[in-house]
C-alpha positions as CSV (number, residue, x, y, z in Angstrom):
1,M,-13.8,48.2,18.2
2,A,-10.8,47.4,20.4
3,I,-7.6,49.2,19.7
4,E,-4.8,46.6,19.1
5,I,-1.8,47.2,21.3
6,L,0.7,44.6,19.9
7,H,3.8,46.5,21.0
8,F,5.1,49.6,22.7
9,E,7.8,51.9,21.3
10,L,10.8,52.4,23.6
11,N,13.0,55.5,23.8
12,T,15.5,53.7,21.5
13,G,12.8,53.5,18.7
14,A,12.6,49.7,19.1
15,K,9.2,48.1,19.6
16,I,8.7,45.8,22.5
17,P,5.9,43.2,22.1
18,S,3.2,43.9,24.7
19,V,2.9,40.3,25.9
20,G,6.0,38.3,26.8
21,L,6.5,34.8,28.4
22,G,8.0,35.0,31.8
23,T,10.5,32.2,32.6
24,W,11.1,32.8,36.4
25,Q,10.6,29.6,38.3
26,S,10.1,27.6,35.2
27,S,12.2,24.6,36.0
28,P,14.6,23.0,33.5
29,G,12.9,20.2,31.8
30,V,9.7,22.2,31.2
31,V,10.9,25.7,30.3
32,G,12.0,24.7,26.8
33,N,8.6,23.2,26.0
34,A,6.9,26.4,27.4
35,V,9.0,28.6,25.1
36,T,8.3,26.4,22.1
37,A,4.5,26.4,22.8
38,A,4.4,30.1,23.4
39,V,6.2,31.0,20.2
40,K,3.9,28.6,18.2
41,V,0.8,30.4,19.8
42,G,2.1,33.8,18.7
43,Y,4.3,35.1,21.6
44,R,7.3,37.1,20.2
45,H,8.8,38.2,23.5
46,I,10.6,35.9,26.0
47,D,11.8,37.3,29.4
48,C,14.9,35.5,30.7
49,A,17.5,36.0,33.4
50,Q,20.8,34.4,34.3
51,V,19.7,33.8,37.9
52,Y,16.7,31.7,36.7
53,D,19.2,29.0,35.9
54,N,17.4,27.9,32.8
55,E,18.9,30.0,29.9
56,K,20.7,27.1,28.4
57,E,17.4,25.2,27.9
58,V,15.7,28.4,26.6
59,G,18.6,28.7,24.1
60,S,18.1,25.1,22.9
61,A,14.4,25.8,22.3
62,L,15.1,29.0,20.5
63,K,17.7,27.3,18.3
64,R,15.2,24.6,17.3
65,L,12.5,27.2,16.5
66,F,15.0,29.0,14.3
67,D,16.3,25.8,12.6
68,D,12.7,24.6,12.0
69,G,11.8,28.0,10.4
70,V,9.0,28.7,12.9
71,V,10.4,32.2,13.5
72,K,13.5,34.2,12.6
73,R,15.8,35.7,15.2
74,E,14.7,39.2,14.2
75,D,11.0,38.3,14.9
76,L,11.7,37.7,18.6
77,W,12.3,40.0,21.5
78,I,14.6,38.4,24.1
79,T,15.3,40.1,27.4
80,S,17.9,39.0,30.0
81,K,19.2,40.4,33.2
82,L,22.5,41.0,35.0
83,W,22.6,39.3,38.4
84,C,23.7,41.0,41.6
85,T,27.0,39.2,41.8
86,D,28.1,40.7,38.4
87,H,27.8,44.4,39.1
88,A,31.6,45.2,38.9
89,P,32.1,47.0,35.6
90,E,34.6,44.4,34.4
91,D,32.1,41.6,35.2
92,V,29.2,43.1,33.3
93,P,30.4,42.2,29.7
94,V,31.4,38.7,30.9
95,A,28.0,38.1,32.3
96,L,26.3,39.1,29.1
97,D,28.6,36.9,27.1
98,R,27.7,34.0,29.3
99,T,24.0,34.7,28.8
100,L,24.5,35.0,25.0
101,R,26.4,31.7,24.9
102,D,23.6,30.0,26.9
103,L,20.8,31.5,24.8
104,Q,22.9,30.8,21.6
105,L,22.3,34.4,20.4
106,D,24.6,37.2,19.1
107,Y,22.6,39.9,20.9
108,V,19.7,40.4,23.3
109,D,17.0,42.9,22.6
110,L,17.0,44.2,26.2
111,Y,19.5,43.7,29.1
112,L,18.5,44.8,32.6
113,I,20.2,45.4,35.9
114,H,18.1,42.8,37.8
115,W,18.1,44.6,41.2
116,P,19.6,47.8,42.7
117,V,21.5,45.3,44.9
118,R,25.1,44.1,44.8
119,M,26.5,40.8,46.1
120,K,30.0,39.5,46.4
121,K,31.3,38.1,43.1
122,G,30.9,34.3,42.9
123,S,28.6,34.1,45.9
124,G,25.4,32.0,45.7
125,G,22.1,32.1,47.4
126,F,20.8,35.0,49.5
127,K,23.1,35.1,52.5
128,P,23.2,38.6,54.1
129,E,27.0,38.6,54.5
130,N,27.2,38.5,50.7
131,L,25.5,41.9,50.4
132,I,27.8,44.8,49.5
133,Q,27.4,48.5,48.6
134,P,26.2,48.9,45.0
135,D,27.7,51.5,42.6
136,I,24.8,51.8,40.1
137,P,26.5,54.6,38.1
138,A,29.6,52.5,37.5
139,T,27.6,49.4,36.7
140,W,25.4,51.5,34.3
141,R,28.5,52.8,32.4
142,A,29.4,49.2,31.7
143,M,25.8,48.5,30.5
144,E,26.1,51.6,28.2
145,A,29.2,50.0,26.7
146,L,27.2,46.9,25.9
147,Y,24.5,49.1,24.3
148,D,27.3,50.8,22.2
149,S,28.6,47.4,21.1
150,G,25.2,46.2,19.9
151,K,25.2,43.1,22.0
152,A,22.4,44.6,24.0
153,R,20.1,46.6,21.7
154,A,18.4,48.3,24.6
155,I,19.4,48.5,28.3
156,G,17.3,49.1,31.4
157,V,16.7,48.2,35.0
158,S,14.4,46.1,37.1
159,N,13.0,46.6,40.7
160,F,14.1,50.3,40.7
161,S,11.9,52.6,42.8
162,T,10.9,56.1,41.5
163,K,13.8,57.6,43.4
164,K,16.5,55.1,42.2
165,L,15.3,55.4,38.6
166,G,15.5,59.2,39.0
167,D,19.0,59.1,40.4
168,L,20.1,56.9,37.5
169,L,18.5,59.2,34.9
170,D,20.5,62.1,36.4
171,V,23.8,60.4,35.6
172,A,23.0,58.2,32.6
173,R,24.4,59.0,29.1
174,V,22.1,56.4,27.6
175,P,18.8,56.6,29.6
176,P,17.3,53.3,30.7
177,A,14.7,52.2,28.1
178,V,12.7,50.0,30.6
179,N,12.1,49.5,34.3
180,Q,10.7,46.0,34.9
181,V,8.8,45.8,38.1
182,E,6.0,43.9,39.9
183,C,2.7,45.3,38.5
184,H,-0.8,44.0,38.5
185,P,-4.3,45.3,39.5
186,S,-3.4,44.8,43.2
187,W,-0.1,46.7,42.9
188,R,-0.7,49.3,40.3
189,Q,2.6,51.3,40.9
190,A,0.7,54.6,40.3
191,K,3.6,56.9,41.3
192,L,6.2,54.9,39.4
193,H,3.9,54.6,36.4
194,E,3.5,58.4,36.2
195,F,7.2,59.0,36.7
196,C,8.2,56.5,33.9
197,K,5.6,58.0,31.6
198,S,7.0,61.5,32.2
199,K,10.6,60.4,31.5
200,G,10.0,58.1,28.5
201,V,10.9,55.0,30.4
202,H,8.7,52.0,29.5
203,L,7.3,50.1,32.5
204,S,7.3,46.3,32.0
205,A,5.2,44.2,34.4
206,Y,6.4,41.0,36.0
207,S,4.0,38.9,38.0
208,P,1.1,40.6,36.2
209,L,-1.2,37.9,37.6
210,G,0.3,38.2,41.1
211,S,2.5,35.0,40.8
212,P,-0.3,32.6,41.6
213,G,2.1,29.6,41.2
214,T,4.6,30.8,43.8
215,T,4.1,28.9,47.0
216,W,6.0,31.4,49.3
217,I,4.0,34.4,48.1
218,K,0.4,34.5,49.4
219,S,-1.3,35.8,46.4
220,D,-5.0,36.2,45.6
221,V,-4.8,38.9,42.9
222,L,-6.9,36.8,40.6
223,Q,-9.6,36.2,43.3
224,N,-10.2,39.9,43.6
225,P,-14.0,40.5,43.4
226,I,-13.7,43.6,41.2
227,L,-11.5,41.7,38.8
228,K,-13.9,38.7,38.8
229,M,-16.9,41.0,38.2
230,V,-15.2,42.6,35.2
231,A,-14.1,39.2,33.8
232,E,-17.7,37.9,34.1
233,K,-19.2,41.0,32.4
234,L,-16.7,40.6,29.5
235,G,-16.9,36.8,29.3
236,K,-13.1,36.5,29.9
237,T,-11.0,34.9,32.6
238,P,-9.7,37.0,35.5
239,A,-6.1,36.4,34.2
240,Q,-7.0,37.7,30.8
241,V,-8.6,40.8,32.3
242,A,-5.6,41.4,34.6
243,L,-3.3,41.2,31.5
244,R,-5.5,43.4,29.4
245,W,-5.6,46.0,32.2
246,G,-1.8,46.1,32.2
247,I,-1.6,46.5,28.4
248,Q,-4.3,49.3,28.5
249,M,-2.2,51.0,31.2
250,G,0.7,51.1,28.7
251,H,2.8,48.3,30.2
252,S,4.1,45.2,28.6
253,V,3.1,42.2,30.6
254,L,5.1,39.0,31.3
255,P,2.8,36.2,32.5
256,K,4.7,33.1,33.4
257,S,3.3,29.6,32.7
258,T,4.5,26.2,31.6
259,N,1.0,24.9,31.0
260,E,0.1,25.0,27.3
261,A,-3.6,25.8,27.8
262,R,-2.8,28.7,30.1
263,I,0.0,30.0,27.8
264,K,-2.7,30.2,25.1
265,E,-5.3,31.7,27.5
266,N,-2.8,34.4,28.5
267,F,-2.2,35.4,24.9
268,D,-5.9,35.9,24.2
269,V,-5.8,39.6,25.2
270,F,-6.2,41.1,21.7
271,G,-9.3,42.0,19.7
272,W,-11.2,43.1,22.8
273,S,-10.7,45.7,25.5
274,I,-11.9,46.7,28.9
275,P,-14.4,49.6,28.4
276,E,-13.8,52.8,30.4
277,D,-16.7,52.4,32.8
278,L,-15.2,49.1,34.0
279,F,-11.6,50.2,33.7
280,V,-12.1,52.9,36.4
281,K,-13.4,50.3,38.8
282,F,-9.8,49.0,39.1
283,N,-9.0,52.1,41.2
284,G,-11.0,50.6,44.0
285,I,-8.7,47.5,44.4
286,E,-6.8,47.5,47.6
287,Q,-3.0,47.7,47.0
288,A,-0.2,45.5,48.4
289,R,3.3,44.6,47.1
290,L,3.8,40.9,47.0
291,L,7.5,40.6,46.2
292,R,9.2,42.7,48.9
293,G,12.8,41.8,48.5
294,A,13.3,41.1,52.2
295,S,16.4,39.0,51.4
296,F,18.2,42.1,50.3
297,V,17.7,43.9,53.6
298,H,19.9,43.5,56.7
299,D,20.8,45.4,59.9
300,T,24.5,45.2,59.2
301,Y,25.2,44.0,55.6
302,G,24.5,45.9,52.4
303,P,23.1,49.4,52.0
304,Y,19.4,48.7,52.9
305,R,18.3,48.5,56.6
306,S,14.6,48.1,55.8
307,V,12.2,47.1,53.0
308,E,11.2,50.8,53.1
309,E,14.8,51.8,52.2
310,L,15.0,49.3,49.4
311,W,11.8,50.7,47.7
312,D,12.2,54.3,49.0
313,G,8.9,54.1,50.7
314,E,7.0,52.6,47.8
315,I,5.6,49.6,49.6
């Protein structure tokens, strides 16, 4: 009998649903329908960010779902993220207010520092001259104030290496509840996984299928022969097995799709499990980080001279 893992408990006591709908690269015009379809299928967790440039449309979809009585606000877990241009302590509450206005909400369940990277206020795109020195402790104190206010019911980070997370934990009054990072069978994040577990920080997995729809990332995570073999044995799709692997590892997973059939397929990860003899085979999958953050690295600008520095060697 499979053990149901419908949610994970955070260090705040809140329960984050184990499967969320990712909205990165879901263009306006389709993201609202994706959110609506997902909630109707049973998703109770939507992962957003200001930089995705689609929060207004997500907000309209949420409002319709609430107005139509499909779900109540307290039934949903909504995450958003602080973009790199808003790291100055005085800009942090303004950024969250803008997100709340766009999402038509009074609070988010989780608010994350999107990257350990800072860019000039008001700058757009990924030009290297916009990269400036971050002050994560100062930005985090502003995040803690949002947690105190109740506008962000939990706070955390995204794309933080083990070292950067450890440095933050050393100075944080309110420890981060979550570190949201790339994680899938071909990038298991073993070191970070163990560190998060030891510190009571929940690891949430973006690109849990390896971002197969992203044209500029060469990804064949779902083509991995070990994954395909396990899927065949269990009568599931490789995507379902990759997601179930993440959940059994103790991570919430955030598959992104705007296709209703795949949104449904990605939620069919309950009521069955990967048995131990097959689960251990995942250790044989070759490892490679897909999203390297090279735009945040420069010889002159910003703090990171190499991808190795950005991830503190975890690449």
